[in-house]
SEPARO-302476 format. One record per residue (C-alpha): residue number from 0; residue in three letters; x negated, y negated, z negated. Coordinates in steps of 0.05 Angstrom, whole numbers, plus 32768, in hexadecimal, padded with zeros to 4 digits. Layout:
BEGIN
<NUM,'ALA',<X,Y,Z>>,
...
//
This chain:
BEGIN
<0,'MET',<7EF8,813A,8070>>,
<1,'THR',<7EB1,8134,8069>>,
<2,'SER',<7EAD,80E9,8086>>,
<3,'LEU',<7EDA,80AE,808C>>,
<4,'ALA',<7EA7,808B,80C0>>,
<5,'ALA',<7EBA,80C0,80EF>>,
<6,'GLU',<7F06,80B5,80F2>>,
<7,'LYS',<7F2B,8070,80EF>>,
<8,'SER',<7F6C,8076,80DE>>,
<9,'GLU',<7F9C,804B,8108>>,
<10,'LEU',<7FD2,8026,80E6>>,
<11,'ASN',<801C,8046,80EA>>,
<12,'TRP',<8048,8006,80F5>>,
<13,'GLN',<8091,801C,80DA>>,
<14,'SER',<80C8,7FF3,80E7>>,
<15,'LEU',<80BD,7FB3,80B5>>,
<16,'PRO',<8107,7FB2,809F>>,
<17,'VAL',<80FB,7FF9,808C>>,
<18,'GLN',<80BE,7FE7,806C>>,
<19,'LEU',<80DF,7FA9,804B>>,
<20,'MET',<8119,7FD2,802A>>,
<21,'LEU',<80EE,8009,8013>>,
<22,'ALA',<80B6,7FE3,7FF4>>,
<23,'ALA',<80E8,7FB6,7FD3>>,
<24,'THR',<810E,7FFC,7FB7>>,
<25,'LEU',<80C8,800F,7F9B>>,
<26,'LEU',<80BF,7FCD,7F79>>,
<27,'THR',<8106,7FC4,7F5E>>,
<28,'VAL',<811D,8010,7F4C>>,
<29,'ASN',<80D1,8027,7F35>>,
<30,'PRO',<80BD,7FED,7F04>>,
<31,'VAL',<807D,801A,7EF4>>,
<32,'SER',<8063,800B,7F39>>,
<33,'SER',<8074,7FC4,7F42>>,
<34,'ASN',<8053,7FAC,7F00>>,
<35,'ALA',<8013,7FA1,7EF3>>,
<36,'TYR',<7FE8,7FE3,7EE1>>,
<37,'SER',<7FE2,7FDD,7E92>>,
<38,'THR',<7FB8,800B,7E68>>,
<39,'SER',<7FF2,8032,7E58>>,
<40,'ASP',<8001,8053,7E97>>,
<41,'TYR',<7FEA,8093,7E9D>>,
<42,'ALA',<7FB3,80A0,7ECB>>,
<43,'SER',<7F88,80E2,7EDF>>,
<44,'ASP',<7F3C,80E4,7ECB>>,
<45,'ALA',<7F2F,80E7,7F18>>,
<46,'VAL',<7F4F,80A6,7F23>>,
<47,'VAL',<7F37,8084,7EE9>>,
<48,'GLU',<7EF5,8098,7EFD>>,
<49,'ALA',<7F00,8082,7F47>>,
<50,'LEU',<7F0F,803D,7F30>>,
<51,'ALA',<7ED7,803A,7F09>>,
<52,'SER',<7EAB,8050,7F47>>,
<53,'ILE',<7ECA,801E,7F70>>,
<54,'LYS',<7EC0,7FDE,7F3E>>,
<55,'SER',<7E79,7FF4,7F32>>,
<56,'SER',<7E6C,7FFC,7F78>>,
<57,'ASN',<7E7D,7FB2,7F90>>,
<58,'GLY',<7E4C,7F94,7FBD>>,
<59,'ASP',<7E27,7FD4,7FCD>>,
<60,'LYS',<7E3C,7FEE,8013>>,
<61,'ALA',<7E25,803A,8008>>,
<62,'LYS',<7E42,803C,7FC7>>,
<63,'SER',<7E85,801F,7FD2>>,
<64,'PHE',<7E8A,804D,800F>>,
<65,'ALA',<7E7A,808B,7FDF>>,
<66,'ALA',<7EB0,806F,7FAE>>,
<67,'PHE',<7EE1,806C,7FE8>>,
<68,'GLU',<7ED5,80B8,7FFE>>,
<69,'GLU',<7EDD,80C9,7FB9>>,
<70,'VAL',<7F25,80AE,7FBC>>,
<71,'ALA',<7F34,80CC,7FFF>>,
<72,'LYS',<7F1D,8110,7FDF>>,
<73,'ILE',<7F58,8100,7FAF>>,
<74,'ILE',<7F84,80EE,7FE5>>,
<75,'THR',<7F74,8128,8015>>,
<76,'GLU',<7F64,8163,7FE2>>,
<77,'GLY',<7F85,8151,7FA1>>,
<78,'LYS',<7F3F,814D,7F7C>>,
<79,'GLY',<7F45,8145,7F35>>,
<80,'VAL',<7F8B,8136,7F35>>,
<81,'GLY',<7FAE,8174,7F2C>>,
<82,'GLY',<7FD9,819E,7F50>>,
<83,'ASN',<7FCC,81E3,7F6D>>,
<84,'VAL',<7FB5,81CF,7FBA>>,
<85,'ASN',<7FB1,8206,7FE9>>,
<86,'TYR',<7FC2,8216,802F>>,
<87,'ALA',<8003,822B,801F>>,
<88,'GLY',<8014,81E4,800B>>,
<89,'VAL',<800A,81C0,7FC2>>,
<90,'ALA',<802B,81CE,7F82>>,
<91,'LEU',<8045,818D,7F65>>,
<92,'GLU',<802D,817C,7F19>>,
<93,'ARG',<802F,8134,7F1D>>,
<94,'GLY',<8054,80F7,7F41>>,
<95,'GLN',<806E,8100,7F83>>,
<96,'VAL',<806F,80C6,7FBC>>,
<97,'ALA',<80A3,80B9,7FEA>>,
<98,'ASP',<8076,80CA,802D>>,
<99,'GLU',<807D,8116,8021>>,
<100,'ASP',<806E,8121,806F>>,
<101,'THR',<8026,811E,8063>>,
<102,'SER',<8021,8149,8028>>,
<103,'ILE',<8004,8184,8053>>,
<104,'TYR',<7FCF,8156,806A>>,
<105,'ASN',<7FC4,8128,802C>>,
<106,'PRO',<7FDE,814E,7FF5>>,
<107,'GLY',<7FBC,811B,7FBC>>,
<108,'LEU',<7FF9,80EF,7FD0>>,
<109,'THR',<8026,8114,7FB2>>,
<110,'LEU',<8000,8121,7F75>>,
<111,'LEU',<7FED,80D3,7F66>>,
<112,'THR',<801D,80AE,7F3F>>,
<113,'GLU',<8036,806B,7F56>>,
<114,'SER',<8010,8046,7F26>>,
<115,'GLU',<7FD2,806D,7F3B>>,
<116,'LYS',<7FDB,8056,7F85>>,
<117,'THR',<7FE8,8015,7F6D>>,
<118,'LYS',<7FA7,800E,7F47>>,
<119,'LEU',<7F81,8032,7F7D>>,
<120,'VAL',<7F9D,7FFF,7FB4>>,
<121,'GLU',<7F88,7FC5,7F89>>,
<122,'ALA',<7F43,7FDE,7F7B>>,
<123,'ILE',<7F32,7FEE,7FC9>>,
<124,'VAL',<7F4A,7FA6,7FDA>>,
<125,'ASP',<7F25,7F86,7FA3>>,
<126,'SER',<7EE2,7FA8,7FBB>>,
<127,'LYS',<7EF1,7F93,8002>>,
<128,'GLN',<7EF6,7F4E,7FF4>>,
<129,'LYS',<7EBE,7F4B,7FC7>>,
<130,'GLY',<7E8F,7F73,7FFC>>,
<131,'ILE',<7E9F,7F47,802E>>,
<132,'ASN',<7E94,7F09,8001>>,
<133,'MET',<7E52,7F2A,7FEC>>,
<134,'LYS',<7E48,7F3E,8035>>,
<135,'ALA',<7E42,7F83,8022>>,
<136,'TRP',<7E7A,7FA1,8052>>,
<137,'ASP',<7E6F,7FC6,8090>>,
<138,'GLN',<7EA0,7FEA,80C6>>,
<139,'ASN',<7E97,802B,809C>>,
<140,'ASN',<7EB4,800D,805D>>,
<141,'GLU',<7EEA,7FEA,8089>>,
<142,'TYR',<7EF8,8031,80A4>>,
<143,'ALA',<7EFF,8051,8060>>,
<144,'PHE',<7F27,8018,8046>>,
<145,'GLU',<7F52,801C,807F>>,
<146,'PHE',<7F60,8067,8074>>,
<147,'LEU',<7F6C,8058,802A>>,
<148,'LYS',<7F99,8021,8025>>,
<149,'THR',<7FC2,8040,8063>>,
<150,'ASN',<7FCF,8082,803A>>,
<151,'LEU',<7FD9,805C,7FF7>>,
<152,'ASP',<8001,8024,800A>>,
<153,'PRO',<8021,8035,8050>>,
<154,'LEU',<805A,800B,8044>>,
<155,'HIS',<802F,7FCB,8034>>,
<156,'VAL',<804B,7FC0,7FF1>>,
<157,'TYR',<8008,7F9C,7FDD>>,
<158,'GLU',<800E,7F67,8015>>,
<159,'LEU',<8058,7F62,8009>>,
<160,'ARG',<8060,7F5E,7FC1>>,
<161,'PRO',<8060,7F11,7FB5>>,
<162,'TYR',<8096,7F08,7FE9>>,
<163,'LEU',<80BE,7F48,7FD5>>,
<164,'SER',<80BE,7F2B,7F91>>,
<165,'ILE',<80EB,7EF1,7FAF>>,
<166,'PHE',<810D,7F18,7FF1>>,
<167,'PRO',<8152,7F24,7FCC>>,
<168,'PHE',<815C,7ED5,7FB9>>,
<169,'TYR',<8138,7EBA,7FFC>>,
<170,'SER',<8158,7EE8,8029>>,
<171,'ALA',<81A6,7EE1,800A>>,
<172,'GLY',<8194,7E91,8010>>,
<173,'VAL',<8184,7E96,8059>>,
<174,'TYR',<81C3,7EC3,805F>>,
<175,'LEU',<81ED,7E8C,8041>>,
<176,'LEU',<81CD,7E5A,806B>>,
<177,'THR',<81E2,7E7E,80AE>>,
<178,'LEU',<8226,7E90,8097>>,
<179,'PHE',<822B,7E48,8088>>,
<180,'VAL',<8214,7E37,80D4>>,
<181,'GLN',<8249,7E69,80EA>>,
<182,'GLN',<8282,7E4F,80CA>>,
<183,'THR',<8272,7E09,80D2>>,
<184,'PHE',<824C,7E01,8112>>,
<185,'ARG',<825E,7E43,8139>>,
<186,'SER',<823D,7E2C,817C>>,
<187,'LEU',<81FC,7E2D,8153>>,
<188,'PHE',<8205,7E6B,8135>>,
<189,'GLU',<81E1,7E96,816C>>,
<190,'ALA',<819D,7E6B,815C>>,
<191,'ALA',<81AC,7E69,8115>>,
<192,'TYR',<81AB,7EB6,810E>>,
<193,'ILE',<816D,7EBE,813B>>,
<194,'VAL',<814A,7E88,8105>>,
<195,'GLY',<8165,7EAB,80D1>>,
<196,'VAL',<8140,7EF2,80E3>>,
<197,'ILE',<8106,7ECC,80EF>>,
<198,'ALA',<810A,7EA9,80B1>>,
<199,'VAL',<8111,7EED,808A>>,
<200,'PHE',<80D9,7F1B,80B0>>,
<201,'ALA',<80A6,7EE9,80C1>>,
<202,'PRO',<808A,7EDF,807D>>,
<203,'ALA',<8080,7F2E,8071>>,
<204,'ILE',<8068,7F2E,80B8>>,
<205,'LEU',<8033,7EF8,80AA>>,
<206,'LEU',<8020,7F1A,8060>>,
<207,'ILE',<8015,7F61,8084>>,
<208,'ALA',<7FEC,7F41,80BC>>,
<209,'THR',<7FC6,7F13,808E>>,
<210,'GLY',<7FB9,7F47,805C>>,
<211,'PRO',<7F79,7F71,8040>>,
//
C-alpha cells in the first residue's frame, strides 16, 4: 500500500451481539489485552518505534500521516514484527489474532500481540484527539486513522471497554427485572422485553456511534 489517502476503508459493521460477546471474551479471558499496557509487556522494536513516532508527531498533519503509514506497513506487510511474509502466506512467530480471514491481505495482524494492538489503538486515538484540538487534522489523517482503527480494533473494544466492564452485572440486572415483570405483570412482559433489549444494547450502540 503506497498511499492510505487513496483508499478509504469502509467500516465492516458486524452483528452487535456478536461484537459484544467476542469483545467481552477478549477482556475476560485474556487479561493481558484488557489491562492497561505496562512496561512489562513485550513489544517489538517496530511497535515501540511506531508508538514513539506517533507521539512525537502530534500536532503535525504530515508527520502524523507518515507515522500512521508506518503502522499500516506493519499491518499489511508485517514490517519489523517478525515472521516470514511471502505470497504463499505467513509463517507465524508471534501473537495470533482472532480475525484470521484477513491474514492473507494484512499478514501483520497475525504477528502483533493483543497488547501491541491495544497500545497502537490508544496511540492513534490520542493522536487524533490532539490533532483535532490543535487544528492539525485533515481528510488524509482521517482516512489513515479509519484504516488503522478498523484493522487493529474491528470489534470496537476501545469504545466498548467501559461498558463491557459492567456488562455482565448490568445485563443480569436487566434480565432479572424483565423476569420479574414476566412473573408478576404478564400483560406487560412484551413491552418489558423490548425495553430490556434496548436497555442492554443502546449503550453499546451509543458508545460506538460517538467513538473516536
